[in-house]
Backbone bond lengths (Angstrom), bond angles and torsions (degrees), N, CA, C in turn:
res aa  C-N    CA-C-N  psi(-1)  N-CA   C-N-CA  omega(-1)  CA-C   N-CA-C  phi
1 M - - - 1.457 - - 1.524 109.33 -
2 T 1.307 115.13 137.41 1.457 121.29 -179.78 1.519 109.42 -105.78
3 T 1.314 116.24 134.70 1.454 120.77 173.29 1.520 108.26 -131.52
4 A 1.312 114.98 161.07 1.463 119.85 178.64 1.515 109.55 -141.72
5 E 1.311 114.07 140.69 1.462 121.03 170.62 1.517 104.99 -108.81
6 I 1.325 116.57 123.66 1.459 120.65 -176.82 1.521 108.50 -113.85
7 I 1.321 115.05 122.49 1.456 121.51 -176.10 1.522 109.24 -115.14
8 H 1.328 115.63 124.02 1.464 121.05 177.21 1.522 108.55 -102.12
9 D 1.318 116.20 126.84 1.459 121.77 -179.96 1.519 108.55 -139.82
10 K 1.321 116.27 101.56 1.464 123.40 -178.06 1.520 109.92 56.36
11 S 1.318 118.61 -111.84 1.463 120.86 -176.79 1.525 112.21 -103.18
12 K 1.342 116.83 20.03 1.459 121.79 -178.36 1.525 110.14 -124.63
13 L 1.328 115.30 139.76 1.450 122.01 175.16 1.523 106.84 -121.36
14 T 1.332 116.87 121.78 1.460 121.44 179.20 1.524 108.31 -109.95
15 V 1.330 115.26 127.95 1.461 121.75 -179.79 1.527 107.64 -111.72
16 L 1.327 116.04 110.24 1.459 121.92 177.71 1.524 107.52 -95.35
17 L 1.322 116.41 113.97 1.458 121.62 -176.20 1.520 110.82 -97.77
18 Y 1.343 115.67 142.24 1.462 122.01 -178.29 1.523 110.11 -135.80
19 G 1.327 115.97 146.48 1.459 121.26 173.00 1.506 113.30 91.38
20 E 1.330 115.04 -151.12 1.453 122.26 -176.87 1.524 110.20 -102.09
21 I 1.326 116.21 129.21 1.457 120.40 177.77 1.528 107.74 -103.10
22 D 1.324 114.64 105.07 1.454 121.74 174.45 1.523 107.13 -124.64
23 H 1.319 116.66 -168.64 1.468 120.34 -176.15 1.530 112.60 -55.04
24 H 1.320 117.53 -48.79 1.467 120.85 -177.11 1.526 111.55 -68.79
25 G 1.305 116.86 -43.33 1.457 120.49 179.93 1.515 112.43 -64.69
26 A 1.324 116.27 -39.63 1.462 120.37 -179.23 1.527 111.55 -63.65
27 Q 1.321 116.67 -37.96 1.468 120.13 -179.53 1.524 111.95 -62.36
28 S 1.317 117.13 -47.53 1.467 119.47 -176.90 1.533 111.39 -69.61
29 I 1.316 116.86 -38.38 1.464 120.71 179.11 1.526 110.47 -66.79
30 R 1.323 116.28 -39.92 1.473 120.90 179.38 1.521 110.73 -55.75
31 T 1.309 116.56 -48.35 1.464 121.24 -178.94 1.526 110.95 -61.14
32 E 1.309 116.16 -43.82 1.466 121.08 -179.12 1.532 111.26 -64.71
33 I 1.324 116.98 -45.21 1.472 120.85 -179.79 1.520 110.33 -63.72
34 D 1.332 116.59 -48.17 1.465 120.33 -178.06 1.526 112.13 -60.21
35 S 1.320 116.80 -40.08 1.469 118.55 -179.66 1.528 111.04 -65.83
36 R 1.315 117.51 -36.64 1.473 120.34 178.06 1.527 111.36 -70.59
37 I 1.321 117.25 -37.07 1.465 119.91 176.74 1.522 109.30 -61.92
38 L 1.315 117.13 -45.86 1.460 120.43 179.22 1.531 111.91 -65.37
39 K 1.310 117.25 -35.68 1.468 120.92 -179.03 1.530 111.99 -69.11
40 Y 1.337 116.83 -45.91 1.467 120.81 -172.93 1.524 114.50 -100.37
41 M 1.322 118.37 -18.10 1.470 123.47 -178.46 1.534 111.63 46.09
42 P 1.327 117.05 58.38 1.471 120.13 -178.92 1.526 111.20 -71.44
43 K 1.318 115.95 160.67 1.467 121.66 174.06 1.525 110.47 -87.88
44 L 1.336 116.66 -22.11 1.455 122.18 -177.35 1.521 109.71 -136.14
45 V 1.331 115.93 132.29 1.461 122.04 174.38 1.528 106.85 -122.79
46 I 1.324 115.55 127.10 1.459 121.47 178.43 1.523 107.97 -116.92
47 M 1.327 115.57 125.96 1.461 121.17 174.87 1.519 107.27 -105.62
48 D 1.338 116.09 119.15 1.462 122.85 -177.09 1.525 109.10 -106.29
49 F 1.337 116.11 117.16 1.455 122.26 -176.16 1.532 112.79 -97.42
50 S 1.322 118.28 15.13 1.471 120.12 -175.36 1.523 113.25 -62.86
51 G 1.318 119.06 -25.31 1.454 121.75 -179.06 1.524 114.06 -96.94
52 V 1.331 116.95 7.10 1.463 120.92 -177.82 1.533 109.45 -84.84
53 T 1.320 115.89 127.54 1.467 120.96 -178.84 1.522 112.72 -98.91
54 F 1.327 117.76 -21.12 1.460 122.75 178.82 1.517 108.18 -155.52
55 M 1.337 115.76 144.49 1.446 119.17 176.41 1.525 108.88 -152.07
56 D 1.328 116.48 132.39 1.451 119.92 173.43 1.528 108.45 -104.10
57 S 1.302 117.43 -164.09 1.467 120.60 -176.66 1.519 112.54 -62.63
58 S 1.321 118.29 -18.39 1.471 121.31 176.48 1.519 111.25 -61.75
59 G 1.318 117.16 -31.41 1.463 121.14 177.53 1.516 111.69 -66.59
60 I 1.328 116.43 -40.93 1.462 120.63 176.28 1.528 109.31 -63.58
61 G 1.330 116.17 -44.69 1.461 120.44 177.94 1.514 112.22 -60.95
62 L 1.328 116.53 -38.42 1.461 121.55 177.81 1.523 110.49 -59.49
63 V 1.325 116.12 -46.33 1.461 120.65 -178.68 1.530 110.87 -67.82
64 L 1.326 117.12 -46.27 1.467 119.88 -178.10 1.521 111.86 -61.19
65 A 1.322 116.88 -43.08 1.460 120.27 179.23 1.525 111.74 -68.14
66 R 1.351 117.46 -37.34 1.462 119.43 177.16 1.526 110.44 -66.98
67 S 1.319 117.52 -33.81 1.460 120.78 177.43 1.526 110.53 -60.98
68 R 1.322 116.57 -46.82 1.473 120.13 178.43 1.527 110.31 -63.93
69 F 1.338 116.57 -42.11 1.466 120.84 -179.78 1.531 110.42 -62.86
70 C 1.333 116.25 -43.33 1.471 120.07 178.35 1.525 110.64 -61.53
71 T 1.316 116.75 -45.53 1.464 120.42 179.07 1.524 110.33 -58.01
72 D 1.329 117.07 -44.61 1.469 121.28 178.79 1.528 112.00 -62.03
73 C 1.337 116.59 -27.96 1.474 121.52 -178.95 1.529 112.45 -96.29
74 G 1.326 118.18 3.64 1.455 121.31 178.25 1.515 114.82 81.91
75 A 1.322 117.07 21.94 1.467 121.48 -178.45 1.530 110.40 -114.08
76 S 1.319 115.63 159.16 1.460 122.48 172.43 1.518 108.22 -102.90
77 L 1.333 116.23 143.66 1.456 121.25 178.09 1.517 109.25 -114.07
78 Y 1.323 115.30 132.03 1.460 122.37 173.12 1.522 107.51 -126.25
79 V 1.324 115.34 148.01 1.451 121.91 179.72 1.515 107.80 -120.78
80 E 1.325 116.76 136.96 1.464 119.47 178.73 1.514 111.11 -132.86
81 N 1.327 113.44 160.71 1.466 122.69 177.42 1.528 112.82 58.62
82 V 1.346 115.09 46.80 1.459 120.74 173.44 1.523 108.47 -106.12
83 D 1.317 116.32 158.23 1.457 118.11 177.80 1.528 110.26 -72.82
84 R 1.313 115.84 169.49 1.456 121.35 -173.41 1.531 112.52 -62.17
85 Q 1.311 116.98 -40.48 1.465 120.02 -179.49 1.527 111.21 -64.39
86 M 1.322 116.76 -46.06 1.463 119.32 179.08 1.521 110.85 -64.38
87 S 1.318 117.10 -37.84 1.455 121.15 178.25 1.525 111.06 -59.76
88 K 1.319 117.00 -41.63 1.467 120.92 178.40 1.527 111.37 -64.08
89 I 1.328 116.32 -44.47 1.468 120.69 -179.96 1.522 110.43 -62.43
90 L 1.315 116.34 -45.17 1.464 120.15 -179.87 1.524 111.21 -65.30
91 S 1.314 117.00 -38.75 1.456 120.97 178.45 1.530 110.72 -61.51
92 L 1.321 116.90 -43.09 1.465 120.85 177.57 1.528 111.44 -62.36
93 A 1.328 116.13 -30.75 1.463 120.98 179.23 1.529 112.20 -84.33
94 G 1.330 117.01 -2.83 1.459 120.73 178.89 1.514 114.72 89.57
95 I 1.336 117.81 10.89 1.461 121.99 178.94 1.527 107.91 -90.50
96 K 1.313 116.41 131.85 1.452 120.55 -179.89 1.521 110.40 -84.02
97 T 1.320 115.44 130.52 1.458 119.68 176.66 1.514 107.81 -111.48
98 I 1.316 114.82 145.44 1.461 121.51 178.72 1.507 108.67 -132.80
99 Q 1.287 116.28 152.58 1.464 120.72 177.61 1.510 111.83 -96.61
100 N 1.312 117.72 -37.95 1.460 122.05 179.79 1.521 109.02 -132.12
101 T 1.316 116.15 134.98 1.450 120.71 179.75 1.514 108.97 -101.14
102 T 1.316 115.91 131.68 1.462 119.28 173.67 1.521 107.68 -111.76
103 N 1.311 116.70 140.63 1.468 120.79 -176.97 1.491 111.68 -79.36
C-alpha cells in the first residue's frame, strides 16, 4: 500500500512517499498530488522517496507524469532519496534528483 504525506510551505510542496509504489498505489497518489498542485500552485514540488520500500516501473511513470504536470503548472519538480538506478533513469529523462534539500 502506498501513502503520501503532502506538506505545503509557502511556494513549495513536499510529497513524502511511503510503502510500495505499484500500479494501484501510483494511481491514487497521482490524483492526490495533482489536486494539491492545482490547489496551491507551488513553484517547487519535491518528491521524497525515503519511505518507499518497493517500486516498479509505475513509480518512474508517476514521476515522469508529475514532471510534465508541474511544467504545465509553472512549477519545478525535484526528486530526492531515490536509489542509484532510479536516479540514473530519471536523469536520462531530464528529471533532477537531489540528495539533500536546503530551504
